[in-house]
C-alpha positions, 0 to 999 in steps of 0.5 A: 503387184511387184515385179522382180527383174533377172537379166544375165548381163545384157540390157533390156530394151528401153521400154521393156518395163513399160510394156510388160507391167501393164500386161501383167497387171492384166492378170488380176482379172483372174482373181489370182492370189499373186503379189511377186511375178519374178521375170527372168530374161536370158540371152542364149548364145547358140550358132544353130539357133540364131533367130531364137536368142532371147528367153523369158521365163515368168513365175509366181513367188507367192503362196497358193498356186504356182504358175509358170510360163516361158518362151523363146524369141527374136528379142525380148518382147517377143520372148515375153509375149509367148511367155505371157500367153502360156501363163495367161492360158494357165491362169485362165484354166484355173479360173474356169475350174474354180468358177465351174465348182462354184456353180456345181455347189450352187446347183447342189443346194 
């Protein structure tokens, strides 16, 4: 699986890539046809919201299904965790629908 990183002129945590890539590769257990995942990391400068000033958006760029997860947090890793949970729940839902369809076809036969 390939990963494409986009940042907006601020540096990521030193171990950011090492921590997130194994978690993203764990999404392969859902048998999704995702070859490339885009990771967009934004730093939001806002006077009103000082705590949630990092945003991470995860999306796939391959044909087939399109899933996207976004999350805001106090740092890059916290925002990634929220975005990853959204993405994982979407893939879990898609996977369970596929399994239900296969079971219904087998029961009808």
